[in-house]
Each structure stands twice: as C-alpha cells, then as structure tokens.
N, C-alpha and C positions, 0 to 999 in steps of 0.2 A: 473631645474622652477623654482623663486619664488614664493612665491603665498606672499599675503599681503589684508587683512582686516582692515579695517578702516570705523572709527561709521558714514561718513558722506552720503549725497546723493553722486553721483555719476558725478550729472551735475553742480556742483556747483564749482565756483572758491575757494571754500578751496580745496576739493579735488584735483582740479589740479596742486595746489601748493603743497602741499604734496606728491602727486606722484610723481611730479618734485621734490622736494627735495628729496628723495627716491633715484629718477635718479644718482642725483648729486652725494650723498655721496657714488654711485657701479659705478658713473666712476672716484674718487676720490680714490676708492683705481687698477681704470685703466679697469675694466670694460669697454665694448663696449654693447651700447642701439641695441639689437636684432642683436646682435652678439655673444656675450660674456653669455647673457643672456638672458628671457622675462619674465615677469609678469602676471598674473594671480591675475588681480582684485575682491575685491567684494568688495563693501557700504554694511552697516549695518543699512542704512540713521533715527539714533540714537535712532532706534525700539531695545529693546534687545529684544522685540519675535522671530524677525529674527536671533540672535546667531543662534542656534542649527543646522539651518536648516545652514546657511551658512557655519559653523564650517565644517559640513558635509560632503557639497558640494565642501569645498576648501581645503578638507586633500584627496579625493576620488579621486582627481588628483596630489597623490603624489611628493609635490615641493621637495626639499631640505633641502630647510629653510622658516619661515614662518613669516613675518614682522606686529606685529600685534598691531593699534592705540588704544587703553582706553576698547573695551570692545570686548568680547570672549578670551581670555589669557587664564582664565583657563580649560573654555570652551573646545579648543584646546589641549589645551596642557595632559588632561584626559584622552581623543578620541583617538589620536595621539602623544601617550607620548615621541618617539623616533626621533621625529621630530623636529630643531632646531627650538623655537620660540624665534625670537628678539621682545621686547615690545618699547611701547615708550609713548607719551603722559598720564602718569599715573600720578595723587597727588597722591598718598598715597604710602609704603612704601610695596617695595615686600618681603620680612623679613619678617612681619608682613602676610602677605598675604601666606606665603608659598610658594612661587619661588621660592628663593633663600635664600643660607646658611648663604651668605655674601656679601658689596655691591664688595669687593675686590675679592671675590672668588665664585662666583655665584654657582655650585660646580653641577649642573646638564645640564638640556637642552634650559633654560631661562636665559636670560639675555636681556639687554638692556641699555634706558633709562627713567629717572624718570626727569619729571618737578618740585618735590623739591627740593629749598633750603635751606641751613642753617637756621634751624627755622620749618621746612615744611608747612602747608597750612595754619596753623595757621598763623603764619607768614608774609607769601603771602595777605592772608585775612586780616591784619592790615595792610598793610602798602597799598592796595588797599583804604580801609576805612579813612587813614592819606586826602589820596591826594583831595578821595571825600569827604571831611569835608571842605577841603581848598576851593574846591567849593561851596558846600551847609553848610556853616558854621551853619545854622538855625536849620539842620537837628533835627526833633523830634520820628520823625515816620518813620521805614525803613523796606518798603516790599521785602520777598525773595521770587523768581520764580523758582524752581528747587522740585525736589523728597523727599520725606519727608528721604528716606531713600540711601543707598548709602555712600561707603569709601571717596568719592571727597565733598558727600553731607554734608554728617555728620560732616567734619571736617568745613564748611563753617559756617554752623550752628552756632557750638561749637563759633569757633572765633568770630563770629559778636559780642554772645549775651553775648562773656568776654566782648569784646568791649562796648559792649551797657551800662554795666556794670559803666564802669573805663569812659565814658563820656553824660551819662542819656540822652538816647536816648532806644526807643524801637525799639524793631524789632518783624515782623506776618510777620511768615509762610504763604506761600500760596504755598500747595503739588501739583504737580501733577504728572499722571504716566502715558500720554501718549499728544503726543500731540493737541492732541481736548483737553485739562485740560484748558492750557490756556491762552485763553477770558477768561474763567472765572475768572481764579487766576489773574489776571488785574482789570477787572473788579472789585472785590472782592479788590483791594488796591485800585481802585478810589472810591472805598464805607467808606473804608476806612477813606479817607482823611490821603497816607502817602506822606512824605514828599520827599521819592525817592522813584528807586528800585534797586534789588540787584538782577543778573542775573545769577544764580548758572553756574560753568562750568559743569559740566554733561553730556554727550555726547543725552542725547535727548533734550535739552538744545540749544546743538552745532547743534546735525544734525537738526535740524525745522530751521534755522540762518535768511533766510530772512519771516517766519511765525513770525517767535520775533521781528524783528526789526519792521514790519507793528503797531504791536501791540504799542513796545514801542514809535513810531511816534505818534502813536491814542492819548498816557496817556497823553503824554504834562507835562511829569513827569523824573527832574534829573535821571540816570538811566548808574548805570556801572556794571560794570564782568572781566571776565578773560584777556581772546583773544584776540590780536592786532586786528584780520580781524574784533571786534564786535565793537571796536573803528572810524576805518577808515569805515566803515557800520552808524549808529548814535548813539551810545553808548553816551551818554555825556565823559563818559572814560574809560579805563583799562587796565588795569598793570599782566603781565603775562611775565613770560618765554619767550622765544620765540618756538611755535611748528617747524618751518620750522625748526628750527639746530638740534630736538628732531630723526622730522622721516628725517632729512638726516643724522645723527650720526646712525640711524633702518638701512638706505641702505648700509654704510660704515661695518658695523658691520656683516649684510648679505654675503659682498662679502667678508668680512676674512674668515666666515666660509665657504665659495663656495670654498677656497683657501686651506684651512684643520685644522684652528684653534676651537680648541673647545669652546660652550658657558662656557661652567666649568671657563675656561681661557681668556673670556672677563668679565669686571670687568663692572658694573654697575655704569654708567656715569648716575653726576648728573647736574643740568641745570646751566650752569655760564652766560648764555645770556638772558638780561630782558627786555621789553620791557614798556614804559609808553606814550599809545594815549591820546593826550585831542582832543577832535573836536571841533573848536575854531565852528564851521559851526553849530553844537546841540547845543554851550555855547549860543550863540547871537539870536538862535529862542527860548530859555529858558529864556530870559533879564540875563545869567551869566556874571559879566566880571569873566574872565582867568589873573589873576594878572602873569604879565610877570617874577615873581624869579617862579614860576611854570609852567610858558611857556619853561625859560628858564630850567629846568630839562627835561622836555621829548623830547623822544623820538621821535616820532610825533605831528606836528601839524599839525590836518586835515582842512584848510579853506575854 
C-alpha cells in the first residue's frame, strides 16, 4: 500500500489531477492500478491543524511508502522514521530543513522533488512579478494575501520587497491564519487602494482555491500567483513550475522504492518544466490589453 497525503480538498479538480499524476508515475514504472498497488488517500484541506491527526491516521495503516505534498512531511517522518517518504510540491530547500544530506545523495528515508528552480523562490517570484508588471505597468501598491510565517511565505515576501525597492512600488502584506481571514484580507487591500494582489503559494491558499477565486473576482483588481490552475481559474496570470510533473515524479519514485531502491539512493529532483498562464478573459474584464509579445511567451492563454 502507498499512502498519499495531499494539501488540498478531496473533492476538487486539483486533487483529482494530482492523484492521477501520481498514478501515471506508477504506471511509468510498470505498476498496474489496483493490481500492483493500492493508494490510501488523505487530504489536509489547506489546514495545518489537521496535520497531526491525518499523519497518525495514515501511519497507522503501515504503508510501505508515503507520498506527501507540501504539508506534513516533517511530522510524518518524526512519528514514522522508518517509513520511506517521497515529498513533492515543496518550494523550500530540503537540505536547510534537515530532510536530506544533499540533492544527489539524500542519505536517509526522505527523497522527492522540489519546485525550486535555479535561484530558488526569489528568482521565481521576481519572474512572476516581471510578467505582472508588463500587464500592469502603473503598479504602485501590491497587496500580498497569505500567511505571515512559513518557509514559502517568507521567501515570497522577501523577494517581493526586494523587487519593490528596485522598481519603486509599495508592498502591503495581509496576514491570514485560517481561511476565514480571507474576506477581511481582501477588504483591507481594497480599503488601502492596492493596484493589484499577489496570492501566496502557501498550502492554505491552495487548499481553498474556490473561496480565493470568488474573492479575486469580486475585488476586480489584477491579481497574480503561482500555480497554473489559478491562472486557468480567474487570476490574471500565473507562473510556476508544473506541479503535475512533481506528483508524477513522486509516483515514479514510490514505485522505485517498492521495487527495492533505497530512498537514500534517489536524488532529489529539481523542477525543469515551467508554465506561464495568462487569462485573457480576466484581462478583458479588467480593461487590460495583453501584448502580442507576452501572449507569444505564454504557455497557455485562457480565452
């Protein structure tokens, strides 16, 4: 049995696509669904408060290997140190977190893949902002919606503040601790007359996609963020590594471990596929003209 702990809500399209990607990775390694393996699925719904309970619940099933996306990795390894863990959806350095000894030779029971590209999250955030400023050249005040703390939130915030100093705009951060803080955060941004919003890639936002998008639409402000699904939903644009590639690679690594390869021998993979999504429908509703040059650069243009 393979355990899977995913950060989003079970009934969402996000969950369906990511679990399907895990299965594709297993298929790539010759495993047949429901014949060679079974998946035990648990979903955190973007809520850190559910981590301990679901980690214990999943661990009690004694899976041979666990695939974990974004939340619960340290908690699971602490309670079940002898169970191999394959992580994915991580935008932080696993060496700095103490999970692995090196990218090439992890050296323990954890391995997987990270969303970081060369230059890390700072480079990714600056790249996103560069595309966004092409769409919103008169950006004066950017409202950041997301938790004040957390490995990814801190990196995003630092990168955006650094860019703000270079390009002469202001960054205002609206902290959320639970999904119930979302409405107040957007309302504060509107009162402060922000030029646009940035949606943090933290799991709390990711796990409440539909709620976030309702507020984005209601705010009628140009908004950007990380994941491709967000651009396809209603954000003006998104730029990120491809999360489905990460889940597929995680499935393949789980299969390799079941075949006998030690996690310590499987190098941590870095992202190699990126996606710029521009939502033309949202752009038109906001009166924004997308240049032919930017449209040509986009991997997806949502009409």
